[in-house]
ChimeraX commands (.cxc) that place a marker at each C-alpha (Angstrom):
marker #1 position 107.05,83.79,74.98 radius 0.5
marker #1 position 110.73,83.85,75.78 radius 0.5
marker #1 position 111.53,83.82,79.57 radius 0.5
marker #1 position 113.18,87.20,79.85 radius 0.5
marker #1 position 110.45,88.71,77.69 radius 0.5
marker #1 position 107.90,87.40,80.28 radius 0.5
marker #1 position 109.88,88.95,83.14 radius 0.5
marker #1 position 110.17,92.25,81.42 radius 0.5
marker #1 position 106.54,92.30,80.28 radius 0.5
marker #1 position 105.06,91.78,83.74 radius 0.5
marker #1 position 103.23,94.92,85.00 radius 0.5
marker #1 position 100.60,95.55,87.71 radius 0.5
marker #1 position 97.38,95.54,85.77 radius 0.5
marker #1 position 94.47,97.54,87.21 radius 0.5
marker #1 position 91.90,97.26,84.37 radius 0.5
marker #1 position 90.57,93.94,83.22 radius 0.5
marker #1 position 88.16,92.56,80.65 radius 0.5
marker #1 position 85.41,90.48,82.24 radius 0.5
marker #1 position 86.21,87.43,79.90 radius 0.5
marker #1 position 86.36,84.10,81.60 radius 0.5
marker #1 position 89.68,82.22,81.73 radius 0.5
marker #1 position 89.66,78.84,80.02 radius 0.5
marker #1 position 90.10,76.02,82.50 radius 0.5
marker #1 position 93.19,74.61,80.66 radius 0.5
marker #1 position 94.88,78.01,80.85 radius 0.5
marker #1 position 94.03,78.41,84.53 radius 0.5
marker #1 position 95.46,74.92,85.23 radius 0.5
marker #1 position 98.69,75.77,83.46 radius 0.5
marker #1 position 99.09,78.86,85.60 radius 0.5
marker #1 position 98.23,77.04,88.84 radius 0.5
marker #1 position 100.69,74.25,87.89 radius 0.5
marker #1 position 103.45,76.81,87.82 radius 0.5
marker #1 position 102.65,77.64,91.43 radius 0.5
marker #1 position 102.48,73.96,92.38 radius 0.5
marker #1 position 106.00,73.20,91.14 radius 0.5
marker #1 position 107.60,76.29,92.89 radius 0.5
marker #1 position 110.43,75.59,95.30 radius 0.5
marker #1 position 109.96,75.83,99.07 radius 0.5
marker #1 position 112.07,75.30,102.16 radius 0.5
marker #1 position 112.58,71.59,102.80 radius 0.5
marker #1 position 110.06,71.07,99.94 radius 0.5
marker #1 position 107.23,71.37,102.42 radius 0.5
marker #1 position 105.04,73.30,99.98 radius 0.5
marker #1 position 103.10,75.13,102.75 radius 0.5
marker #1 position 100.48,76.70,100.52 radius 0.5
marker #1 position 96.95,76.58,99.28 radius 0.5
marker #1 position 95.56,78.64,96.43 radius 0.5
marker #1 position 91.89,79.62,96.35 radius 0.5
marker #1 position 90.62,80.46,92.95 radius 0.5
marker #1 position 87.50,82.71,93.26 radius 0.5
marker #1 position 85.31,82.93,90.16 radius 0.5
marker #1 position 81.91,83.43,91.83 radius 0.5
marker #1 position 80.72,87.06,91.22 radius 0.5
marker #1 position 79.24,87.40,94.67 radius 0.5
marker #1 position 82.41,86.22,96.41 radius 0.5
marker #1 position 84.55,88.46,94.12 radius 0.5
marker #1 position 82.37,91.44,95.08 radius 0.5
marker #1 position 82.94,90.67,98.78 radius 0.5
marker #1 position 86.72,90.30,98.23 radius 0.5
marker #1 position 86.69,93.80,96.52 radius 0.5
marker #1 position 85.28,95.25,99.76 radius 0.5
marker #1 position 87.78,93.36,101.82 radius 0.5
marker #1 position 90.52,94.78,99.53 radius 0.5
marker #1 position 89.85,98.37,100.51 radius 0.5
marker #1 position 87.26,98.74,97.74 radius 0.5
marker #1 position 89.83,98.42,94.93 radius 0.5
marker #1 position 87.23,97.66,92.27 radius 0.5
marker #1 position 89.66,96.33,89.72 radius 0.5
marker #1 position 90.37,93.33,92.05 radius 0.5
marker #1 position 87.01,91.80,90.94 radius 0.5
marker #1 position 87.10,92.77,87.26 radius 0.5
marker #1 position 88.93,89.83,85.76 radius 0.5
marker #1 position 88.00,86.23,85.29 radius 0.5
marker #1 position 89.21,85.20,88.72 radius 0.5
marker #1 position 90.95,86.16,91.90 radius 0.5
marker #1 position 93.72,84.00,93.26 radius 0.5
marker #1 position 94.10,84.03,97.05 radius 0.5
marker #1 position 97.47,82.81,98.34 radius 0.5
marker #1 position 97.14,81.02,101.66 radius 0.5
marker #1 position 100.03,79.85,103.89 radius 0.5
marker #1 position 99.89,76.67,105.87 radius 0.5
marker #1 position 101.84,78.10,108.79 radius 0.5
marker #1 position 101.98,74.83,110.73 radius 0.5
marker #1 position 103.50,73.00,107.70 radius 0.5
marker #1 position 106.21,75.51,106.88 radius 0.5
marker #1 position 109.80,75.00,107.91 radius 0.5
marker #1 position 110.41,76.90,111.10 radius 0.5
marker #1 position 114.09,77.82,111.06 radius 0.5
marker #1 position 114.84,79.68,107.90 radius 0.5
marker #1 position 117.95,81.66,108.48 radius 0.5
marker #1 position 117.91,80.33,112.00 radius 0.5
marker #1 position 115.25,82.88,113.08 radius 0.5
marker #1 position 112.02,82.65,111.10 radius 0.5
marker #1 position 109.39,80.51,109.58 radius 0.5
marker #1 position 109.57,80.06,105.81 radius 0.5
marker #1 position 105.85,80.39,105.01 radius 0.5
marker #1 position 105.85,83.94,103.65 radius 0.5
marker #1 position 108.89,83.36,101.44 radius 0.5
marker #1 position 107.70,80.00,100.19 radius 0.5
marker #1 position 104.28,81.36,99.32 radius 0.5
marker #1 position 105.73,84.47,97.68 radius 0.5
marker #1 position 107.85,82.33,95.40 radius 0.5
marker #1 position 104.84,80.23,94.41 radius 0.5
marker #1 position 102.72,83.31,93.74 radius 0.5
marker #1 position 105.47,84.84,91.65 radius 0.5
marker #1 position 105.51,81.61,89.51 radius 0.5
marker #1 position 101.76,82.03,89.10 radius 0.5
marker #1 position 102.12,85.72,88.21 radius 0.5
marker #1 position 104.86,85.00,85.56 radius 0.5
marker #1 position 102.91,82.07,84.15 radius 0.5
marker #1 position 99.88,84.34,83.82 radius 0.5
marker #1 position 101.94,86.83,81.81 radius 0.5
marker #1 position 103.05,84.05,79.54 radius 0.5
marker #1 position 99.42,83.13,78.92 radius 0.5
marker #1 position 98.48,86.72,78.01 radius 0.5
marker #1 position 96.84,87.48,81.40 radius 0.5
marker #1 position 97.41,90.26,83.84 radius 0.5
marker #1 position 97.76,90.31,87.59 radius 0.5
marker #1 position 98.39,92.75,90.42 radius 0.5
marker #1 position 99.85,91.83,93.70 radius 0.5
marker #1 position 97.28,92.87,96.32 radius 0.5
marker #1 position 98.65,93.36,99.85 radius 0.5
marker #1 position 96.00,95.95,100.93 radius 0.5
marker #1 position 93.31,93.70,102.30 radius 0.5
marker #1 position 91.59,92.84,105.64 radius 0.5
marker #1 position 92.91,89.35,106.34 radius 0.5
marker #1 position 90.12,88.60,108.89 radius 0.5
marker #1 position 87.46,89.54,106.36 radius 0.5
marker #1 position 89.03,87.49,103.54 radius 0.5
marker #1 position 89.23,84.53,105.85 radius 0.5
marker #1 position 85.62,84.92,106.89 radius 0.5
marker #1 position 84.38,85.24,103.28 radius 0.5
marker #1 position 86.30,82.16,102.07 radius 0.5
marker #1 position 85.97,80.02,105.26 radius 0.5
marker #1 position 89.74,79.90,105.73 radius 0.5
marker #1 position 90.86,78.20,108.99 radius 0.5
marker #1 position 92.34,80.28,111.79 radius 0.5
marker #1 position 95.82,78.73,111.60 radius 0.5
marker #1 position 96.09,79.56,107.82 radius 0.5
marker #1 position 97.45,83.01,106.87 radius 0.5
marker #1 position 96.44,84.99,103.76 radius 0.5
marker #1 position 99.60,86.54,102.25 radius 0.5
marker #1 position 98.24,88.20,99.12 radius 0.5
marker #1 position 95.52,88.20,96.48 radius 0.5
marker #1 position 95.83,88.82,92.80 radius 0.5
marker #1 position 93.18,89.45,90.23 radius 0.5
marker #1 position 93.68,87.24,87.17 radius 0.5
marker #1 position 92.35,88.32,83.86 radius 0.5
marker #1 position 92.80,89.60,80.35 radius 0.5
marker #1 position 94.21,93.16,80.57 radius 0.5
marker #1 position 92.07,96.09,79.44 radius 0.5
marker #1 position 95.05,98.40,79.60 radius 0.5
marker #1 position 98.74,98.45,78.72 radius 0.5
marker #1 position 100.44,99.73,81.90 radius 0.5
marker #1 position 103.48,101.89,81.32 radius 0.5
marker #1 position 106.95,100.92,82.41 radius 0.5
marker #1 position 107.49,102.70,85.70 radius 0.5
marker #1 position 111.24,102.21,85.54 radius 0.5
marker #1 position 113.50,100.20,87.70 radius 0.5
marker #1 position 116.69,100.98,89.59 radius 0.5
marker #1 position 119.99,100.36,87.82 radius 0.5
marker #1 position 121.89,97.14,88.77 radius 0.5
marker #1 position 124.66,99.29,90.27 radius 0.5
marker #1 position 122.12,100.63,92.82 radius 0.5
marker #1 position 121.02,97.23,94.04 radius 0.5
marker #1 position 123.93,94.76,93.51 radius 0.5
marker #1 position 127.35,94.51,95.20 radius 0.5
marker #1 position 129.88,91.73,94.97 radius 0.5
marker #1 position 131.79,89.96,97.76 radius 0.5
marker #1 position 130.52,92.36,100.51 radius 0.5
marker #1 position 127.65,94.70,101.21 radius 0.5
marker link #1:1,2 radius 0.2
marker link #1:2,3 radius 0.2
marker link #1:3,4 radius 0.2
marker link #1:4,5 radius 0.2
marker link #1:5,6 radius 0.2
marker link #1:6,7 radius 0.2
marker link #1:7,8 radius 0.2
marker link #1:8,9 radius 0.2
marker link #1:9,10 radius 0.2
marker link #1:10,11 radius 0.2
marker link #1:11,12 radius 0.2
marker link #1:12,13 radius 0.2
marker link #1:13,14 radius 0.2
marker link #1:14,15 radius 0.2
marker link #1:15,16 radius 0.2
marker link #1:16,17 radius 0.2
marker link #1:17,18 radius 0.2
marker link #1:18,19 radius 0.2
marker link #1:19,20 radius 0.2
marker link #1:20,21 radius 0.2
marker link #1:21,22 radius 0.2
marker link #1:22,23 radius 0.2
marker link #1:23,24 radius 0.2
marker link #1:24,25 radius 0.2
marker link #1:25,26 radius 0.2
marker link #1:26,27 radius 0.2
marker link #1:27,28 radius 0.2
marker link #1:28,29 radius 0.2
marker link #1:29,30 radius 0.2
marker link #1:30,31 radius 0.2
marker link #1:31,32 radius 0.2
marker link #1:32,33 radius 0.2
marker link #1:33,34 radius 0.2
marker link #1:34,35 radius 0.2
marker link #1:35,36 radius 0.2
marker link #1:36,37 radius 0.2
marker link #1:37,38 radius 0.2
marker link #1:38,39 radius 0.2
marker link #1:39,40 radius 0.2
marker link #1:40,41 radius 0.2
marker link #1:41,42 radius 0.2
marker link #1:42,43 radius 0.2
marker link #1:43,44 radius 0.2
marker link #1:44,45 radius 0.2
marker link #1:45,46 radius 0.2
marker link #1:46,47 radius 0.2
marker link #1:47,48 radius 0.2
marker link #1:48,49 radius 0.2
marker link #1:49,50 radius 0.2
marker link #1:50,51 radius 0.2
marker link #1:51,52 radius 0.2
marker link #1:52,53 radius 0.2
marker link #1:53,54 radius 0.2
marker link #1:54,55 radius 0.2
marker link #1:55,56 radius 0.2
marker link #1:56,57 radius 0.2
marker link #1:57,58 radius 0.2
marker link #1:58,59 radius 0.2
marker link #1:59,60 radius 0.2
marker link #1:60,61 radius 0.2
marker link #1:61,62 radius 0.2
marker link #1:62,63 radius 0.2
marker link #1:63,64 radius 0.2
marker link #1:64,65 radius 0.2
marker link #1:65,66 radius 0.2
marker link #1:66,67 radius 0.2
marker link #1:67,68 radius 0.2
marker link #1:68,69 radius 0.2
marker link #1:69,70 radius 0.2
marker link #1:70,71 radius 0.2
marker link #1:71,72 radius 0.2
marker link #1:72,73 radius 0.2
marker link #1:73,74 radius 0.2
marker link #1:74,75 radius 0.2
marker link #1:75,76 radius 0.2
marker link #1:76,77 radius 0.2
marker link #1:77,78 radius 0.2
marker link #1:78,79 radius 0.2
marker link #1:79,80 radius 0.2
marker link #1:80,81 radius 0.2
marker link #1:81,82 radius 0.2
marker link #1:82,83 radius 0.2
marker link #1:83,84 radius 0.2
marker link #1:84,85 radius 0.2
marker link #1:85,86 radius 0.2
marker link #1:86,87 radius 0.2
marker link #1:87,88 radius 0.2
marker link #1:88,89 radius 0.2
marker link #1:89,90 radius 0.2
marker link #1:90,91 radius 0.2
marker link #1:91,92 radius 0.2
marker link #1:92,93 radius 0.2
marker link #1:93,94 radius 0.2
marker link #1:94,95 radius 0.2
marker link #1:95,96 radius 0.2
marker link #1:96,97 radius 0.2
marker link #1:97,98 radius 0.2
marker link #1:98,99 radius 0.2
marker link #1:99,100 radius 0.2
marker link #1:100,101 radius 0.2
marker link #1:101,102 radius 0.2
marker link #1:102,103 radius 0.2
marker link #1:103,104 radius 0.2
marker link #1:104,105 radius 0.2
marker link #1:105,106 radius 0.2
marker link #1:106,107 radius 0.2
marker link #1:107,108 radius 0.2
marker link #1:108,109 radius 0.2
marker link #1:109,110 radius 0.2
marker link #1:110,111 radius 0.2
marker link #1:111,112 radius 0.2
marker link #1:112,113 radius 0.2
marker link #1:113,114 radius 0.2
marker link #1:114,115 radius 0.2
marker link #1:115,116 radius 0.2
marker link #1:116,117 radius 0.2
marker link #1:117,118 radius 0.2
marker link #1:118,119 radius 0.2
marker link #1:119,120 radius 0.2
marker link #1:120,121 radius 0.2
marker link #1:121,122 radius 0.2
marker link #1:122,123 radius 0.2
marker link #1:123,124 radius 0.2
marker link #1:124,125 radius 0.2
marker link #1:125,126 radius 0.2
marker link #1:126,127 radius 0.2
marker link #1:127,128 radius 0.2
marker link #1:128,129 radius 0.2
marker link #1:129,130 radius 0.2
marker link #1:130,131 radius 0.2
marker link #1:131,132 radius 0.2
marker link #1:132,133 radius 0.2
marker link #1:133,134 radius 0.2
marker link #1:134,135 radius 0.2
marker link #1:135,136 radius 0.2
marker link #1:136,137 radius 0.2
marker link #1:137,138 radius 0.2
marker link #1:138,139 radius 0.2
marker link #1:139,140 radius 0.2
marker link #1:140,141 radius 0.2
marker link #1:141,142 radius 0.2
marker link #1:142,143 radius 0.2
marker link #1:143,144 radius 0.2
marker link #1:144,145 radius 0.2
marker link #1:145,146 radius 0.2
marker link #1:146,147 radius 0.2
marker link #1:147,148 radius 0.2
marker link #1:148,149 radius 0.2
marker link #1:149,150 radius 0.2
marker link #1:150,151 radius 0.2
marker link #1:151,152 radius 0.2
marker link #1:152,153 radius 0.2
marker link #1:153,154 radius 0.2
marker link #1:154,155 radius 0.2
marker link #1:155,156 radius 0.2
marker link #1:156,157 radius 0.2
marker link #1:157,158 radius 0.2
marker link #1:158,159 radius 0.2
marker link #1:159,160 radius 0.2
marker link #1:160,161 radius 0.2
marker link #1:161,162 radius 0.2
marker link #1:162,163 radius 0.2
marker link #1:163,164 radius 0.2
marker link #1:164,165 radius 0.2
marker link #1:165,166 radius 0.2
marker link #1:166,167 radius 0.2
marker link #1:167,168 radius 0.2
marker link #1:168,169 radius 0.2
marker link #1:169,170 radius 0.2
marker link #1:170,171 radius 0.2
view
């Protein structure tokens, strides 16, 4: 698929077929996250790919009972290695959330390119997700995304015009 087609085709999918994702497809998608840029190239992330039906069911509950989260072939959990991230981004913050967001976006766009759907999940109980997946205390969970073959064709919800979000040379 052409790059701009991938970007424009991406939608939040909330209905999935239960079909498994071939390992070679999953590896291509995860590779896209691996090569994402990060501050100082520290790569402060870890991705947990959850395929086990029992664990997926527990993650659904930890994601405010959003059932679709567990419908696809896998759930990708984006974890930030806070102690590894660069600590002075902009002179005032750690880079872990930005770095991991970039990597997850690479994964999401790669998934679209492979004919898969995703949905950024920010509504979850981090403590519960960490308990379920045995994530260390010093690691943060930024987001989850179901990963699977879409069982719907979400409508375009529209986007703001460039004139509403872009200025040149000053705010």
